[in-house]
Backbone as JSON, one array per atom type, in Angstrom:
{
  "sequence": "XXXXXXXXXXXXXXXXXXXXXXXXXXXXXXXXXXXXXXXXXXXXXXXXXXXXXXXXXXXXXXXXXXXXXXXXXXXXXXXXXXXXXXXXXXXXXXXXXXXXXXXXXXXXXXXXXXXXXXXXXXXXXXXXXXXXXXXXXXXXXXXXXXXXXXXXXXXXXXXXXXXXXXXXXXXXXXXXXXXXXXXXXXXXXXXXXXXXXXXXXXXXXXXXXXXXXXXXXXXXXXXXXXXXXXXXXXXXXXXXXXX",
  "N": [[8.82, -67.89, 13.12], [6.24, -66.83, 10.81], [7.1, -66.49, 8.15], [10.28, -66.71, 6.51], [12.93, -64.34, 7.06], [12.91, -61.43, 4.99], [14.55, -59.16, 2.82], [14.13, -55.64, 2.34], [14.38, -52.83, 0.19], [13.22, -50.53, -0.59], [10.24, -48.41, -0.66], [8.32, -49.31, -2.48], [9.08, -51.97, -2.77], [8.53, -53.0, -0.25], [5.71, -52.77, -0.22], [5.0, -54.52, -2.29], [5.93, -57.02, -1.27], [4.43, -57.2, 1.08], [1.86, -57.29, 0.02], [1.9, -59.78, -1.26], [2.52, -61.53, 0.9], [0.47, -61.2, 2.73], [-1.84, -61.88, 1.49], [-3.37, -64.09, 2.09], [-4.87, -63.48, 4.31], [-7.62, -62.05, 5.96], [-8.08, -60.46, 8.12], [-7.31, -57.84, 10.61], [-4.12, -56.19, 10.4], [-1.13, -55.38, 11.97], [1.74, -53.2, 12.43], [5.21, -52.71, 13.21], [8.01, -50.71, 13.48], [11.46, -51.11, 14.02], [14.54, -49.73, 14.77], [16.87, -51.15, 14.98], [17.68, -54.37, 14.0], [18.04, -56.47, 15.77], [16.6, -56.02, 18.05], [14.29, -57.36, 20.33], [10.76, -58.21, 20.51], [9.8, -57.02, 23.04], [8.54, -55.2, 25.77], [9.69, -52.02, 27.14], [9.69, -52.0, 29.93], [10.39, -54.52, 30.68], [12.91, -54.92, 29.74], [15.11, -54.55, 31.29], [16.42, -55.45, 34.48], [14.73, -54.49, 37.35], [13.81, -53.12, 40.51], [11.78, -51.41, 40.87], [8.35, -50.9, 40.97], [5.52, -51.01, 38.7], [3.3, -49.54, 39.62], [4.56, -47.74, 41.32], [6.01, -46.21, 39.47], [3.86, -45.06, 38.07], [2.69, -43.53, 40.11], [4.77, -41.71, 40.74], [5.07, -40.44, 38.29], [2.56, -39.22, 37.92], [2.67, -37.38, 39.98], [4.13, -35.14, 39.14], [3.26, -34.7, 36.56], [0.55, -34.11, 36.35], [-0.19, -31.37, 36.59], [0.71, -30.4, 34.19], [-0.94, -31.42, 32.3], [-3.49, -31.24, 29.78], [-5.89, -32.42, 30.11], [-7.36, -34.43, 32.66], [-6.5, -37.68, 33.43], [-8.55, -40.53, 33.99], [-8.11, -43.11, 34.83], [-5.74, -45.79, 35.58], [-4.88, -47.15, 33.33], [-5.02, -45.19, 31.32], [-2.95, -43.53, 32.19], [-0.77, -45.19, 31.77], [-0.54, -45.19, 28.95], [0.02, -42.5, 28.46], [2.46, -42.26, 29.81], [3.97, -44.05, 28.28], [4.29, -42.65, 25.89], [5.97, -40.67, 26.66], [8.43, -41.57, 27.33], [8.7, -43.18, 29.61], [9.4, -46.35, 31.04], [7.21, -49.01, 30.26], [4.69, -51.66, 30.21], [3.81, -51.77, 27.68], [3.84, -52.15, 24.11], [4.29, -50.26, 21.24], [2.34, -50.27, 18.28], [1.27, -49.91, 14.85], [-1.35, -49.23, 12.5], [-0.51, -48.69, 10.02], [1.67, -49.56, 7.49], [3.58, -47.9, 6.3], [4.08, -45.92, 8.16], [5.25, -47.47, 10.16], [7.51, -48.24, 8.75], [8.82, -45.8, 8.55], [9.6, -45.39, 11.26], [11.33, -47.49, 11.52], [13.46, -46.63, 10.02], [14.29, -44.08, 10.83], [16.13, -43.72, 12.88], [19.41, -44.63, 14.24], [21.29, -44.85, 11.89], [23.41, -46.42, 10.95], [22.8, -49.03, 11.44], [21.21, -52.12, 10.61], [17.71, -52.48, 10.13], [14.38, -53.5, 11.31], [11.14, -54.33, 10.19], [8.29, -55.23, 11.66], [5.54, -57.47, 11.34], [2.32, -58.06, 12.45], [-0.32, -60.26, 13.32], [-2.89, -59.44, 15.05], [-5.22, -60.65, 16.23], [-4.6, -63.3, 16.06], [-2.39, -63.48, 17.72], [-3.7, -62.95, 20.15], [-5.15, -65.27, 20.56], [-3.3, -67.01, 21.61], [-3.22, -66.18, 24.18], [-5.59, -66.98, 25.16], [-7.73, -65.42, 24.34], [-10.55, -65.22, 22.68], [-12.34, -63.86, 20.12], [-15.78, -62.73, 20.02], [-16.84, -61.75, 17.67], [-15.64, -62.28, 14.41], [-12.24, -61.67, 14.04], [-12.29, -59.56, 15.83], [-10.88, -57.11, 18.02], [-10.05, -56.63, 21.38], [-11.0, -53.81, 23.45], [-8.8, -51.85, 25.49], [-9.8, -51.57, 28.05], [-11.25, -53.85, 28.39], [-9.54, -55.78, 29.19], [-9.26, -56.84, 31.97], [-7.49, -58.22, 33.69], [-5.08, -57.13, 33.04], [-5.06, -54.57, 33.94], [-3.32, -52.01, 35.72], [-3.52, -52.09, 38.63], [-4.61, -54.65, 39.13], [-2.69, -56.2, 37.87], [-0.46, -55.61, 39.47], [-1.22, -56.76, 41.89], [-1.45, -59.44, 41.31], [0.36, -62.31, 41.58], [0.79, -64.69, 40.34], [-0.16, -65.08, 37.76], [0.18, -66.31, 34.47], [-0.36, -65.34, 31.99], [0.05, -64.51, 28.56], [1.17, -61.83, 26.31], [-1.21, -59.4, 25.09], [-3.14, -58.1, 22.39], [-4.56, -54.91, 21.93], [-6.93, -52.22, 21.5], [-7.28, -48.66, 21.94], [-8.67, -45.47, 22.92], [-7.71, -42.92, 20.73], [-6.55, -40.39, 21.96], [-4.76, -38.34, 21.76], [-2.95, -36.06, 19.66], [-0.66, -37.18, 18.65], [-0.99, -40.0, 18.92], [-3.13, -40.32, 17.17], [-2.04, -39.43, 14.71], [-0.09, -41.34, 14.32], [-1.57, -43.59, 14.0], [-1.98, -45.35, 16.13], [-1.76, -48.47, 17.88], [-1.69, -51.12, 20.36], [0.23, -53.62, 22.11], [0.01, -55.32, 25.19], [1.81, -56.5, 27.94], [1.75, -59.13, 30.46], [2.67, -60.91, 33.34], [4.17, -62.86, 32.1], [7.03, -62.93, 30.16], [7.92, -63.64, 27.65], [9.2, -62.99, 24.44], [7.26, -61.59, 21.77], [7.67, -62.68, 19.24], [8.45, -65.22, 19.82], [6.44, -66.76, 20.8], [4.27, -69.53, 21.1], [3.19, -71.16, 18.09], [4.28, -69.32, 16.44], [3.2, -68.27, 14.14], [1.84, -65.93, 14.02], [3.31, -63.72, 13.42], [5.8, -61.96, 11.51], [8.76, -60.65, 9.83], [10.42, -57.96, 8.02], [13.62, -57.11, 6.82], [15.64, -54.21, 6.82], [18.34, -53.08, 5.18], [21.04, -51.07, 6.4], [22.21, -49.23, 4.63], [20.18, -48.46, 2.98], [18.39, -46.95, 4.34], [18.33, -44.08, 4.29], [17.51, -43.46, 1.66], [14.99, -44.65, 1.66], [13.67, -43.08, 3.57], [13.59, -40.69, 2.15], [11.85, -41.42, 0.09], [9.55, -41.9, 1.62], [9.03, -39.34, 2.54], [8.16, -38.11, 0.22], [5.75, -39.39, 0.07], [4.41, -38.15, 2.08], [5.08, -38.82, 4.66], [6.74, -37.91, 7.37], [8.8, -36.35, 9.93], [7.2, -34.31, 11.15], [4.65, -35.16, 10.44], [4.46, -37.51, 11.93], [4.9, -36.61, 14.52], [3.05, -34.27, 15.39], [3.85, -31.57, 16.47], [5.21, -28.55, 17.98], [7.98, -28.73, 18.35], [8.76, -30.48, 16.34], [8.38, -28.98, 14.04], [10.37, -27.04, 14.37], [12.69, -28.64, 14.32], [12.56, -29.68, 11.71], [12.78, -27.35, 10.14], [15.32, -26.52, 10.87], [16.92, -28.44, 9.65], [16.54, -27.75, 7.04], [17.87, -25.4, 6.63]],
  "CA": [[7.99, -66.88, 12.47], [5.45, -67.38, 9.71], [7.95, -66.51, 6.97], [11.69, -66.41, 6.69], [13.22, -62.92, 6.88], [13.12, -60.94, 3.64], [15.09, -57.81, 2.81], [13.47, -54.64, 1.5], [15.28, -51.72, -0.09], [12.44, -49.38, -1.04], [8.83, -48.43, -0.29], [7.59, -50.16, -3.43], [9.41, -53.37, -2.5], [7.76, -53.38, 0.93], [4.31, -52.92, -0.6], [4.86, -55.75, -3.07], [6.08, -58.18, -0.4], [3.27, -57.24, 1.97], [0.71, -57.74, -0.76], [2.04, -61.22, -1.47], [2.57, -62.29, 2.14], [-0.76, -61.05, 3.52], [-3.0, -62.16, 0.64], [-4.15, -65.18, 2.68], [-5.45, -63.07, 5.59], [-8.66, -61.03, 5.81], [-8.22, -59.72, 9.36], [-6.45, -56.67, 10.81], [-2.68, -56.4, 10.43], [-0.41, -54.29, 12.62], [3.14, -53.09, 12.04], [6.1, -52.03, 14.16], [9.36, -50.49, 12.97], [12.53, -51.03, 15.02], [15.71, -49.22, 14.04], [17.9, -52.19, 15.03], [16.99, -55.63, 13.72], [18.21, -57.43, 16.85], [15.68, -55.74, 19.16], [13.18, -58.29, 20.46], [9.46, -57.61, 20.75], [9.6, -57.01, 24.49], [8.4, -53.8, 26.19], [10.83, -51.42, 27.85], [9.64, -52.31, 31.36], [10.99, -55.84, 30.9], [14.22, -55.03, 29.09], [16.17, -54.51, 32.3], [16.0, -55.86, 35.81], [14.52, -53.34, 38.23], [12.96, -53.39, 41.67], [10.73, -50.4, 40.89], [7.1, -51.45, 40.46], [4.76, -50.17, 37.78], [2.48, -48.61, 40.39], [5.43, -46.67, 41.79], [6.27, -45.34, 38.33], [2.65, -44.29, 37.81], [2.54, -42.56, 41.2], [5.77, -40.65, 40.61], [4.79, -39.68, 37.07], [1.38, -38.39, 38.18], [3.01, -36.32, 40.94], [4.59, -33.93, 38.45], [2.68, -34.55, 35.23], [-0.85, -33.7, 36.39], [-0.3, -29.94, 36.36], [1.06, -30.12, 32.8], [-1.9, -32.08, 31.43], [-4.66, -30.49, 29.35], [-7.05, -33.11, 30.67], [-6.97, -35.34, 33.72], [-6.83, -39.07, 33.13], [-9.42, -41.05, 35.02], [-7.72, -44.45, 35.29], [-4.32, -46.09, 35.44], [-4.6, -47.51, 31.94], [-4.73, -43.94, 30.62], [-1.63, -43.06, 32.59], [0.22, -46.03, 31.1], [-0.36, -44.73, 27.57], [0.71, -41.2, 28.52], [3.85, -42.54, 30.18], [4.62, -44.69, 27.14], [4.64, -41.65, 24.88], [6.9, -39.7, 27.21], [9.71, -42.18, 27.63], [8.75, -43.98, 30.84], [9.25, -47.78, 30.74], [5.89, -49.59, 30.54], [4.46, -53.0, 29.67], [3.21, -51.59, 26.36], [4.6, -52.03, 22.87], [3.56, -49.51, 20.22], [2.17, -50.78, 16.92], [0.49, -49.0, 14.02], [-2.11, -49.86, 11.42], [0.08, -48.25, 8.75], [2.99, -50.11, 7.2], [4.52, -46.83, 5.96], [4.46, -45.3, 9.43], [6.21, -48.39, 10.79], [8.75, -48.16, 7.97], [9.48, -44.56, 8.97], [10.24, -45.59, 12.55], [12.45, -48.41, 11.32], [14.56, -45.98, 9.29], [14.59, -42.71, 11.26], [17.21, -43.7, 13.87], [20.5, -45.6, 14.09], [21.5, -44.99, 10.45], [24.43, -47.4, 10.6], [22.33, -50.36, 11.84], [20.1, -52.72, 9.88], [16.45, -52.33, 10.87], [13.36, -54.52, 11.09], [9.74, -53.96, 10.19], [7.54, -56.39, 12.12], [4.14, -57.59, 10.92], [1.61, -58.82, 13.49], [-1.74, -60.57, 13.2], [-3.22, -59.27, 16.48], [-6.19, -61.6, 16.76], [-3.93, -64.59, 16.19], [-1.62, -63.39, 18.96], [-4.6, -63.03, 21.3], [-5.57, -66.66, 20.78], [-2.3, -67.65, 22.46], [-3.52, -65.78, 25.56], [-6.94, -67.42, 25.49], [-8.71, -64.39, 24.0], [-11.26, -65.61, 21.46], [-13.36, -62.83, 19.88], [-17.14, -63.14, 19.65], [-16.93, -61.42, 16.26], [-14.42, -62.65, 13.72], [-11.17, -60.67, 13.96], [-12.47, -58.44, 16.75], [-9.78, -56.86, 18.94], [-10.65, -56.02, 22.57], [-10.55, -52.53, 23.97], [-7.88, -52.05, 26.61], [-10.58, -51.69, 29.27], [-11.8, -55.2, 28.5], [-8.49, -56.68, 29.69], [-9.22, -56.54, 33.4], [-6.3, -58.78, 34.34], [-3.92, -56.31, 32.68], [-5.14, -53.29, 34.64], [-2.15, -51.89, 36.6], [-3.75, -52.54, 40.01], [-4.75, -56.11, 39.1], [-1.37, -56.74, 37.51], [0.41, -55.46, 40.64], [-1.65, -57.67, 42.97], [-1.42, -60.83, 40.86], [1.73, -62.82, 41.61], [0.86, -66.03, 39.77], [-0.7, -65.14, 36.4], [1.17, -66.59, 33.42], [-0.95, -64.92, 30.72], [0.96, -63.88, 27.62], [0.78, -60.5, 25.86], [-2.48, -59.28, 24.38], [-3.3, -56.94, 21.51], [-5.76, -54.16, 22.3], [-7.04, -50.86, 20.99], [-7.7, -47.68, 22.93], [-9.01, -44.17, 22.34], [-6.57, -42.12, 20.28], [-6.94, -39.11, 22.52], [-3.73, -37.32, 21.57], [-2.65, -35.86, 18.23], [0.42, -38.11, 18.28], [-1.56, -41.33, 18.73], [-3.95, -40.3, 15.96], [-1.16, -39.31, 13.56], [0.66, -42.59, 14.15], [-2.54, -44.69, 13.88], [-1.42, -46.21, 17.15], [-2.38, -49.58, 18.59], [-0.76, -51.56, 21.39], [0.19, -54.9, 22.83], [0.34, -55.13, 26.6], [2.31, -57.72, 28.56], [1.44, -59.4, 31.86], [3.86, -61.4, 34.03], [4.96, -63.67, 31.18], [7.87, -61.98, 29.43], [8.4, -64.21, 26.4], [9.07, -62.07, 23.31], [6.11, -61.91, 20.93], [8.08, -63.51, 18.11], [8.82, -66.55, 20.3], [5.27, -67.36, 21.44], [3.47, -70.54, 20.41], [3.64, -71.65, 16.78], [4.96, -68.17, 15.82], [2.57, -67.93, 12.86], [1.16, -64.65, 14.14], [4.25, -62.62, 13.24], [6.99, -62.09, 10.66], [9.44, -59.36, 9.71], [11.26, -57.61, 6.87], [14.85, -56.46, 7.23], [16.04, -53.05, 6.03], [19.79, -52.83, 5.29], [21.31, -49.7, 6.85], [22.56, -48.35, 3.51], [18.98, -48.05, 2.25], [17.5, -46.17, 5.22], [18.22, -42.69, 3.85], [16.7, -43.42, 0.45], [13.61, -44.97, 2.03], [13.11, -41.88, 4.22], [13.29, -39.73, 1.08], [10.63, -41.89, -0.56], [8.44, -41.69, 2.54], [8.71, -37.9, 2.57], [7.33, -37.87, -0.97], [4.43, -39.94, 0.41], [3.84, -37.37, 3.17], [5.44, -39.4, 5.95], [7.97, -37.3, 7.87], [8.83, -36.12, 11.38], [6.05, -33.53, 11.6], [3.46, -36.0, 10.3], [4.45, -38.48, 13.02], [4.87, -35.88, 15.79], [2.51, -32.95, 15.04], [4.16, -30.72, 17.62], [6.06, -27.42, 17.64], [9.37, -29.15, 18.29], [8.99, -31.11, 15.04], [8.52, -27.91, 13.05], [11.69, -26.45, 14.54], [13.71, -29.58, 13.87], [12.48, -29.76, 10.25], [13.32, -26.11, 9.57], [16.76, -26.48, 11.09], [17.55, -29.28, 8.63], [16.41, -27.13, 5.72], [18.73, -24.2, 6.54]],
  "C": [[7.31, -67.47, 11.24], [6.27, -67.5, 8.43], [9.4, -66.31, 7.37], [11.9, -64.91, 6.44], [13.44, -62.59, 5.41], [13.64, -59.51, 3.71], [14.26, -56.9, 1.9], [14.39, -53.43, 1.37], [14.55, -50.46, -0.54], [11.0, -49.51, -0.56], [8.06, -49.39, -1.2], [7.85, -51.64, -3.17], [8.66, -53.87, -1.26], [6.31, -53.66, 0.55], [4.1, -54.22, -1.37], [4.94, -56.99, -2.18], [4.9, -58.31, 0.56], [2.03, -57.75, 1.24], [0.74, -59.25, -0.96], [1.88, -62.0, -0.17], [1.28, -62.23, 2.95], [-2.01, -61.4, 2.72], [-3.92, -63.22, 1.25], [-5.06, -64.72, 3.8], [-6.42, -61.91, 5.4], [-8.8, -60.15, 7.05], [-7.29, -58.53, 9.47], [-4.98, -57.07, 10.89], [-2.03, -55.17, 11.03], [1.07, -54.35, 12.26], [3.92, -52.36, 13.13], [7.49, -51.93, 13.53], [10.35, -50.37, 14.11], [13.84, -50.75, 14.31], [16.9, -50.16, 14.1], [17.22, -53.55, 14.92], [17.05, -56.61, 14.89], [17.31, -57.15, 18.06], [14.56, -56.77, 19.16], [11.88, -57.54, 20.73], [9.08, -57.78, 22.23], [9.5, -55.55, 24.93], [9.53, -53.34, 27.08], [10.85, -51.78, 29.33], [10.35, -53.62, 31.68], [12.37, -55.98, 30.27], [15.38, -54.94, 30.08], [15.58, -54.89, 33.65], [15.87, -54.63, 36.71], [13.62, -53.75, 39.39], [11.82, -52.38, 41.78], [9.46, -50.97, 40.27], [6.44, -50.47, 39.5], [3.92, -49.15, 38.53], [3.31, -47.47, 40.95], [5.75, -45.69, 40.67], [5.06, -44.46, 38.02], [2.48, -43.19, 38.85], [3.51, -41.39, 41.04], [5.54, -39.81, 39.36], [3.61, -38.73, 37.3], [1.71, -37.21, 39.08], [3.37, -35.02, 40.23], [3.89, -33.67, 37.12], [1.28, -33.94, 35.26], [-1.02, -32.23, 36.06], [-0.06, -29.58, 34.89], [0.05, -30.69, 31.8], [-3.04, -31.14, 31.05], [-5.95, -31.11, 29.85], [-6.53, -34.1, 31.71], [-7.43, -36.76, 33.39], [-7.58, -39.68, 34.32], [-9.0, -42.42, 35.54], [-6.26, -44.71, 34.98], [-3.94, -46.56, 34.04], [-4.23, -46.26, 31.14], [-3.32, -43.44, 30.93], [-0.53, -43.9, 31.94], [0.51, -45.53, 29.69], [0.37, -43.38, 27.54], [2.18, -41.39, 28.85], [4.62, -43.15, 29.01], [5.11, -43.67, 26.12], [5.56, -40.55, 25.42], [8.12, -40.38, 27.82], [9.81, -42.98, 28.91], [8.59, -45.46, 30.48], [7.87, -48.29, 31.16], [5.83, -51.01, 29.98], [3.89, -52.95, 28.26], [4.25, -51.64, 25.26], [3.73, -51.29, 21.86], [3.51, -50.27, 18.9], [1.37, -49.74, 16.13], [-0.26, -49.79, 12.97], [-1.56, -49.51, 10.05], [1.48, -48.84, 8.56], [4.01, -49.02, 6.9], [4.97, -46.08, 7.22], [5.48, -46.17, 10.15], [7.55, -48.34, 10.06], [9.52, -46.9, 8.33], [10.24, -44.77, 10.28], [11.4, -46.57, 12.45], [13.68, -47.7, 10.78], [15.04, -44.67, 9.9], [15.73, -42.61, 12.27], [18.27, -44.74, 13.54], [20.84, -45.88, 12.62], [22.53, -46.03, 10.05], [24.03, -48.84, 10.96], [21.21, -50.84, 10.93], [18.86, -52.68, 10.77], [15.5, -53.48, 10.56], [11.99, -53.88, 11.09], [8.94, -55.22, 10.49], [6.09, -56.31, 11.66], [3.44, -58.52, 11.91], [0.16, -59.05, 13.1], [-2.31, -60.55, 14.62], [-4.22, -60.28, 17.02], [-5.59, -62.99, 16.9], [-3.03, -64.61, 17.43], [-2.52, -63.57, 20.17], [-5.07, -64.45, 21.58], [-4.58, -67.4, 21.68], [-2.5, -67.28, 23.93], [-4.94, -66.12, 25.95], [-8.02, -66.41, 25.2], [-9.33, -64.73, 22.65], [-12.39, -64.59, 21.22], [-14.73, -63.41, 19.56], [-17.4, -62.85, 18.18], [-15.59, -61.75, 15.61], [-13.47, -61.47, 13.63], [-11.36, -59.48, 14.89], [-11.28, -58.34, 17.71], [-10.35, -56.16, 20.18], [-10.15, -54.6, 22.81], [-9.69, -52.78, 25.19], [-8.65, -52.23, 27.92], [-11.2, -53.06, 29.48], [-10.79, -56.19, 29.09], [-8.27, -56.42, 31.18], [-7.98, -57.06, 34.1], [-5.05, -57.94, 34.09], [-3.96, -54.92, 33.3], [-3.98, -53.19, 35.63], [-2.37, -52.37, 38.03], [-3.88, -54.06, 40.08], [-3.41, -56.77, 38.81], [-0.44, -56.71, 38.73], [0.07, -56.48, 41.73], [-1.49, -59.14, 42.6], [0.02, -61.32, 40.78], [1.88, -64.13, 40.83], [0.43, -66.11, 38.3], [0.42, -65.37, 35.38], [0.63, -66.23, 32.03], [0.09, -64.23, 29.85], [0.46, -62.51, 27.2], [-0.51, -60.52, 25.06], [-2.47, -58.02, 23.52], [-4.61, -56.24, 21.85], [-5.75, -52.79, 21.62], [-7.5, -49.95, 22.12], [-8.03, -46.39, 22.22], [-7.74, -43.43, 21.93], [-6.84, -40.67, 20.69], [-5.82, -38.07, 22.54], [-3.45, -37.22, 20.08], [-1.57, -36.83, 17.77], [-0.12, -39.51, 18.03], [-2.39, -41.4, 17.45], [-3.07, -40.27, 14.71], [-0.45, -40.62, 13.27], [-0.25, -43.81, 14.0], [-2.2, -45.79, 14.89], [-2.34, -47.3, 17.67], [-1.32, -50.14, 19.54], [-0.87, -53.05, 21.67], [0.61, -54.6, 24.26], [0.72, -56.49, 27.2], [1.76, -57.87, 29.98], [2.73, -59.91, 32.51], [4.76, -62.23, 33.11], [5.73, -62.75, 30.25], [8.48, -62.57, 28.17], [8.18, -63.21, 25.27], [7.96, -62.53, 22.37], [6.48, -62.85, 19.79], [8.45, -64.93, 18.52], [7.64, -67.31, 20.91], [4.62, -68.41, 20.53], [4.06, -71.01, 19.1], [4.31, -70.55, 15.95], [4.35, -67.75, 14.48], [1.82, -66.61, 12.88], [2.05, -63.47, 13.79], [5.32, -62.97, 12.22], [7.63, -60.71, 10.51], [10.17, -59.23, 8.37], [12.48, -56.85, 7.4], [15.2, -55.34, 6.27], [17.53, -52.83, 6.2], [20.05, -51.35, 5.57], [21.56, -48.75, 5.69], [21.35, -47.87, 2.72], [18.04, -47.18, 3.1], [17.28, -44.75, 4.68], [17.33, -42.57, 2.63], [15.23, -43.72, 0.76], [12.95, -43.78, 2.71], [12.76, -40.82, 3.19], [12.02, -40.13, 0.35], [9.41, -41.66, 0.32], [8.04, -40.23, 2.63], [7.85, -37.52, 1.37], [5.9, -38.34, -0.72], [3.76, -39.18, 1.55], [4.12, -37.92, 4.55], [6.77, -38.82, 6.39], [7.82, -37.02, 9.36], [7.59, -35.36, 11.86], [4.75, -34.33, 11.47], [3.34, -36.97, 11.47], [4.3, -37.81, 14.39], [4.38, -34.46, 15.5], [2.61, -31.97, 16.21], [5.12, -29.62, 17.19], [7.52, -27.83, 17.5], [9.71, -29.78, 16.94], [9.16, -30.07, 13.94], [9.92, -27.31, 13.13], [12.79, -27.35, 14.03], [13.73, -29.68, 12.35], [13.09, -28.52, 9.61], [14.83, -26.03, 9.73], [17.5, -27.3, 10.06], [17.52, -28.64, 7.25], [17.32, -25.92, 5.54], [20.08, -24.57, 5.93]]
}
């Protein structure tokens, strides 16, 4: 990784370290919070051995989900994003453009485990997969990654392309609230932090005993469950905690 692991114990400490560590870089920076520090940057589809194909998962999800949708998705990429946000294993990893949102996700679960906040330079990651932007620091739209389309991915048995960073339309309130971005994997399953020279990524560690205090600080900053998940269930859960 670009830097050695550093511990953070507060929101202000994260901001200070990020300011120092990213001063050299003028391009976009993405963040991902993981509630356990030992989790690798590998999508859920590749975390366990399975004989079920991605196309089968899409087909089965569409069978029952279509009636519940407010709008009908026109392509399989769209279905991947919908599945990702409803717990189905996919080749996607969620990232955000907000360090505080990532910090929330690092601290909101597994209170007895140390967490990690990952920092990614997406255009530098893309160079490892042969994606060179025409404009400096440009990030491709997901539709530009034809080889990663579910049908192409399913048919291709030999591609060794690594993961790519991409943006997509934030067409749900959850994606917009979380300032969501994504990396998508192909057949190569090397964890993002282990690719190439590793200078595209680093992380900060959050000791478990500081998670609660950090969540309190984030709430003061307006980052809480309802902000991340602007849904009725979040309101109910928040009110239940206040009783």
